[in-house]
N, C-alpha and C positions, 0 to 999 in steps of 0.2 A: 612496458610503460607503467609508471606509478599510478596506482588506483586512488581516486579522490576520496573514497569512502573512509579509509583508515586515517588519512590526514585530517579530515573534517571531524571525525569522532574524537581524535586526540585533542583537538582544539576545544571542542564542546566540553569534554570531560575535564579539561584543564581550566575551565572558566574563561576561555579566550574566544568565545563564540562571537561571530560577526555575521550579518545576513548572508554574506557570500559562502558561509559554511553550512547553510541549510541544505539538508540531504533530500534529494528527490529520487524515489524509486519508481520505475515504470513497471506496473504489474501486467505482464502479458502471459499469465498462466491460466487464462480463461478456458482453455481446452479441458482443464481438469474440473471445470464447473459446468460449462455450457455445451461441451462436445462440439458437434458440427456447426453450431450457431456462433461459436466464439469469434470467428473471423468477420462476421457480419454479412450483410447482403450486398451483392453487386448491383449495378445499374439495372440489370435485367430481372431483378427480384430473386435470383438464386443465391444460395449461400456461397461465399467466396471459399476457395480451398485454403487449407492450413498454410500453404506456401505464402499467401498474401499476408497473413498474420506475421509470419516469420520475416518477411521482407521488411515490414514495419519495425520489427525488433532490430534488424540490422541497420536500418536507416537512423533510428533513434540512437543506437549505440555509436554510430559514426559521428553523430552531432556532438557527442560529449556533453549534452545538456542534462542528462540523467547521471546519477552516481551508481545506481543499481538497476540491472535488468532481471526481473523475476520471471522465471519460465517454468513450464513443465520439464521434467527430465528429458523427455523425447526431443523437445525443441532445443534444450541446452546442448544435447549431444550433436544435433544437426548443425547448430551455429558454431559450436566449438570446432567441429571438423572443418568448417569453412574458414576458420581463423578470424571470426568476426570480432572477438574480444582481444586479439593479440596486440593491437596497436592503439588501444583506447584507454581512457581512464575509468571506464565503466566496469564495475564488478558484476560478474554473472552470479545469479542465485537461482536455486531450485526450490519449488514448493515440495516440502517433505512430508506433509500429511494432507489428506483430502477428506476431512470430516464431513459427515452427511449433510450439514447445513450449507455446504456449497454445491450440493448435487442439484443442478438446475437444468436438466434436459427438458426439451419442449414437451409440455403436457404432464410433467411430473408434479407431485405434491409433497415431496420430501421436506420442503422448507416449513411445512405446517407442523412438523414434529420436532421435538428437541434433538439436538445433534448427538450422533453416535460417533465415537472416535474411530478413525480408519486411516490406514497408510497404504499407499500403492508403491511409492518410490522406495527402492532399496538404497540404504545409506552408502554402501560400498560403491554402487554404480553412480550415485550422485557425486560422491567425493572425487570420482575420476574426472569430472568436468567442472566442478566448482567446490570452493571451500566454505560456501555460505548457503544457508537454506532457511526456509520459513516454516515455522510450526504454529498452528492456530488452535485456539481454545475458545469455548463459550461457557459462561457461568449462568446457572438457572436458580440459585438459592434452593437447590434440591440436593440433599445430602448424598443420596446414592449416586445420582448423575455426576455431581461435581467431584465426588470421591473417585469415581471411575475415570473421569477426564484427567484429574491430576495424577492418578496412578500411571496412566498411559504417558503423560508428559514426563514424569520422572523416569520411566523406562527409556523413553526417547532420549532424554538428556544423557543418560549413561552410555547409550549406544553412540550418540553423536560425539561425545568426548572421546570415546575409544576409537572412533573412525577419523578423528581430526577434523570434524565438521563444525564450524561455527553456525549459530542460528540467530534469527531474530523472531520475536514472539508477536503474534497477532491475537488480539482479544476482540471478538465480535460482540456487538449487542445482539441479544437473542431475537429471533424472528417471531417468537411466541411470547405472550405476556408473562412477566416475572413479578411476583409479589414479594415485597420486602416490608418489614415491620415499620420502617420509616416512610415508605412510599417514595424513596429517593434512590432509584436504580443506579444513577451515576456515582453516588458516594459508595454504595455497596460494591460496585464494580472496581472503583479505585482501591478500596480496602482489600478486595480479593487479589488484585494485582500485586499490591505491596506485600500481602501476607504470603502468597505462594513463592515469592522470590526472596524473602527474608532469610530463609535457610539454605539458599543455593550459593555455593562458592563462586567466586569470580571466574574460576576455571570452567564452570559449566553454565554461567548465566547467559541470557540472550544479550547480544551486543547492543540492541535497542528494542523498543517496544512500539507497536502501532495499535491504535484502537480507534473506535468511532469518536468523532468530535461530539461531546455531550455538553457543549457550551463553555463559556469563559471560566466560571468558578471551578467546575470539575477539571478542566484542562490545567488551570493554574495550580490546583492542588496536587495533582499527580506529577506534573512537570517539575514542580519545585521540591518534591518530596525527598529525592535522593539523586540529584542530577549527575553525580560522579559515577554512580553505578547503574542508573536507570535513565537512559536517554529516551524521552517520550516523543512519539510521532502519531500521526493520524492516518486513517485510511479514507478512501474517497467515496465509496458507494456508487450510486447511479450517475449517469452522464450529466443530466441537468443542462443549464445554460452555461455559456462562458462566464458570465458574472457569478454564477453559483460556484464554479471551480475556483475562480480567482479570489472571491470573497472568503471561501473556506480556507484557502491556504494563507490568506492575509490574517484572518482572525486567529487561526491556529498558531502561527508564528508569533503573533503579538502576545498571546497568552502562554507562551513557553514551549510549544512544540518545536522540535528541531529536525523532524523528518516528515515527509509526506509520501505515502505510497498510493498512487492513483492508477487505476486501470482504465475503466470505461471513460473517465473524464479526459483521458489523453487519447485513447485509441478511437473513440467515437466523436472526437472533434473533427473539424474539417481537415486538419493537418496536425499530426502528432508533434512534429518538431516545432512548429509555430506555437502550439499550445504550451509546450515546455518553455519556449522562449518567453511567452507571456507570463508564466508562473515565476520564472527567474526575475523578470522585470519588476513584478509587484513586490517580491521579497527583497531583492537587492537594491532597487531604486526607491523603495518605500512609497510607491504611488498607490492610489486607491484602486479598488477593483473596477470602478466605472471607467477610470482613465485607462486601465489595463485592457478592458474590453474594447474600448475605442481603438487603442493601438493594435490590438489583435486583428480587428477588422481591417485596419489600414495595411497590416502585413498580408492578410488574405488578398486584398485588392492588388497589392504590388506583385504578388505571386500568381495572379490570374485565377484565383480559386474562389468560386461562388460560395458565399456563406449559406448555412442551413436556415438561418433566421435573419430577419431584418435587424438592424442595429437596435432599435427600440425594444424589440422582443428579446434580444440577447442581453440587454442591460437589466432585464428583470431578475430579481432574486426569488427563486421558487422554494428554496429549502427553509422550512419554518425555523430551524434552530439558529439560522444566521441572522434573521431579520431584526430581532431585538437589540443586536449589538453593532449595528451598522452606524 
């Protein structure tokens, strides 16, 4: 079956974007960050098994509401053996590095330190189940750290090209304070993104980029910089309210993002498929995040699913970066 990702990317790069071309990636690679906690808690308070997490991957894939399913290599192997991706438009993807800033086991303190580059997945093994993977970097305005990070990324690109593996690039905001001479981290981060890719051939470039939403001005700047070669997208962060999720995707698309890769905002919703449907509704129908939240609650009621929050609570926007632009 034809995959939607490549069709949408071609239209976006060709200047033919329409809201139906917005790319949604479901990030279910949490086992590489949270370990046993990734599938979440069951009703009895115990952690669900990994099989529950994978069942949700299969269900989302069957819905065709996402364009990409991002997984750990072990999950990708299991789902591929089961034929989950054979008859869908969804492109399977594998997380290809697990830098230390995503090491979040219970009780750990790794996030308090700057990231160290690290890779678990072997490219040849990943390529056997997918031709697309994710590579992540974080910049600190620290010469030695950033030089090491970019050296590892350059080595990865050479290996990925040799293996026939496409990739998309993730740029995290640091979890530790970063000082810049201007005091504007978002502009610094945009310049670093543009700088590191300027010398990279189209044969080795990421097919798109995803980064933290740092507000309208920063998003417009990087999204408009080189859209033919650099398709910009956003990452999701924590779960938040339904309004948080829908307002984030609404604002990001409005200011030029063409991709959203959300993990916890999808999986930790009452229903992953209904949340994806709500995201599509906001983007493609152009409705507000408040109306989208009300429609989502109506979908939950029709499906007999109890909401986690009352409607007034779920209509709250709790993410500070979103509030000034509503």
